[in-house]
PATITI-873171 format. One line per field, with one value per residue (C-alpha): x, z, y. Coordinates in Angstrom, 2 decimals. Example, Ala and Ser with C-alpha at 12.3 -4.5 7.8 and 13.67 -1.06 7.14 Angstrom:
<nodes>
c1 (12.30,13.67) $
c3 (7.80,7.14) $
c2 (-4.50,-1.06) $
</nodes>
This chain:
<nodes>
c1 (123.99,125.65,124.27,125.20,125.82,126.48,127.16,127.72,126.43,128.22,128.52,127.34,130.63,132.48,130.18,128.53,130.31,129.43,129.37,128.31,125.45,123.39,120.28,117.15,114.09,110.52,108.13,104.90,103.14,106.11,107.98,111.58,112.33,115.42,116.04,116.45,116.45,116.26,115.51,117.61,115.48,116.52,115.12,117.73,120.45,119.25,119.03,122.62,123.84,121.72,120.19,118.36,119.74,116.25,115.58,118.19,115.68,113.96,116.99,119.50,121.20,124.84,124.71,121.91,119.49,119.02,122.36,120.94,119.43,117.06,113.30,111.97,112.57,111.43,112.20,111.06,109.54,111.84,109.78,106.51,105.47,102.78,100.06,100.71,98.20,98.42,101.83,103.67,107.25,108.31,105.88,107.38,106.70,107.33,107.77,108.22,110.28,110.42,108.39,109.64,113.36,114.46,117.31,116.44,120.07,120.69,120.46,117.56,114.92,112.49,109.49,105.79,103.66,101.51,104.45,104.34,102.14,102.44,104.93,103.22,103.97,104.75,107.62,111.19,112.36,114.36,111.26,109.04,111.48,110.97,107.21,106.51,107.74,107.37,103.80,102.98,104.54,102.46,99.25,99.86,100.73,97.98,95.24,96.20,95.85,97.09,93.89,91.37,92.10,95.32,95.34,97.55,97.83,101.60,101.56,101.24,100.86,102.93,104.67,103.24,106.02,107.02,107.41,110.65,111.71,113.55,116.22,116.63,120.38,121.35,120.29,121.14,122.47) $
c3 (111.75,115.09,118.23,121.90,122.60,125.70,125.54,129.24,132.48,134.48,135.11,132.00,131.80,131.49,129.33,126.83,123.56,120.27,117.27,113.66,113.00,109.90,109.44,110.70,108.50,109.73,109.89,107.87,110.91,111.92,111.45,110.77,112.82,112.62,116.29,117.04,120.84,123.40,127.13,129.67,132.40,135.63,134.01,131.24,133.87,135.71,132.47,131.51,135.00,135.12,138.43,140.43,139.88,139.77,136.62,134.77,134.57,131.92,130.68,130.32,133.20,132.28,129.24,128.10,125.52,124.11,123.55,122.51,125.41,125.22,125.79,124.93,121.61,119.48,115.80,112.20,110.28,107.46,106.26,107.09,106.81,104.32,106.97,108.57,107.74,110.83,109.93,106.81,105.86,107.44,110.40,113.76,116.39,120.02,120.92,123.89,123.10,126.59,125.69,122.11,122.25,123.33,121.00,121.32,121.76,118.04,114.92,113.50,115.22,113.75,116.02,115.84,114.89,117.97,120.11,118.65,118.72,116.89,118.50,119.91,117.56,120.49,121.77,120.67,120.10,123.36,125.31,123.60,124.18,127.92,127.65,127.37,130.69,132.51,131.19,132.53,135.86,135.97,135.05,137.77,140.34,139.61,138.65,140.87,137.90,134.35,132.78,130.87,128.50,129.31,129.67,126.56,123.78,124.30,127.97,127.71,124.18,123.84,127.21,129.79,132.26,135.60,135.30,135.82,135.48,132.22,131.54,127.86,127.35,124.10,120.91,118.08,114.77) $
c2 (156.50,157.28,155.63,155.28,151.60,149.51,145.78,145.24,146.76,149.41,153.15,155.06,156.99,153.66,151.52,153.88,154.47,156.16,153.81,153.90,151.48,150.65,152.76,150.96,150.43,150.77,147.83,148.10,149.63,151.78,155.02,155.91,159.03,161.25,161.97,165.68,165.29,162.50,162.66,160.79,159.24,157.55,154.39,154.68,155.10,151.97,149.97,150.83,149.93,146.74,147.76,146.73,143.24,141.72,143.78,141.70,138.86,141.00,143.01,140.18,138.38,138.94,141.24,143.56,142.16,145.65,147.38,150.77,152.75,155.70,155.77,159.24,160.99,163.90,164.21,164.31,161.37,160.21,157.22,155.46,151.83,150.75,150.49,153.90,156.62,158.86,160.30,161.37,162.14,165.43,165.27,166.18,163.51,162.64,158.98,156.70,153.61,152.09,149.00,148.91,148.16,151.63,152.79,156.50,157.60,157.30,159.41,157.34,155.21,152.68,152.22,151.32,154.34,153.67,154.85,158.36,161.42,164.73,167.10,170.21,173.11,175.40,173.25,172.67,169.11,169.25,170.28,167.72,164.84,165.30,164.75,161.01,159.62,162.96,163.26,159.81,160.79,163.99,162.19,159.61,162.27,164.77,162.36,159.47,157.13,156.67,155.36,157.42,160.27,162.13,165.92,166.04,163.48,163.48,162.55,158.77,157.46,154.30,154.62,152.27,151.49,152.97,156.75,158.65,162.28,163.03,165.60,166.51,166.73,165.01,166.79,164.43,165.69) $
</nodes>
């Protein structure tokens, strides 16, 4: 599969490169998703740059621990783990990978099923990919909190970190 990779910090235009990587395999409680679209969030930009510097305590002091950025995805399920019963092959899903290794800027993603929800049938993959972090941002802004049932099942499932505003720009093929 093709994936955007960065093995050191810096401006995205200088450190991101497209590489061929082995296809991932899902864990027994996970999904393998063919990414149709991914959203780029300010959080992704900061992670690639390694800023703010204090964040490197978690991200990797000198080099990034996770070399494949990308938090929010939309795509089609290619395989499911043995313990997954909520999704099947061919289902369209939206996922937030922020707390699960990221790696959304790739052709295929293996992630826990708990990070995904069904993609709304009225939305394109590019529109749906912008929902996870933006939905959390909206819920926090409108409701003043992120606990309790969200207005839409897509708005916060699996995405628990600081919100940012995504811009869907990278449809994967």
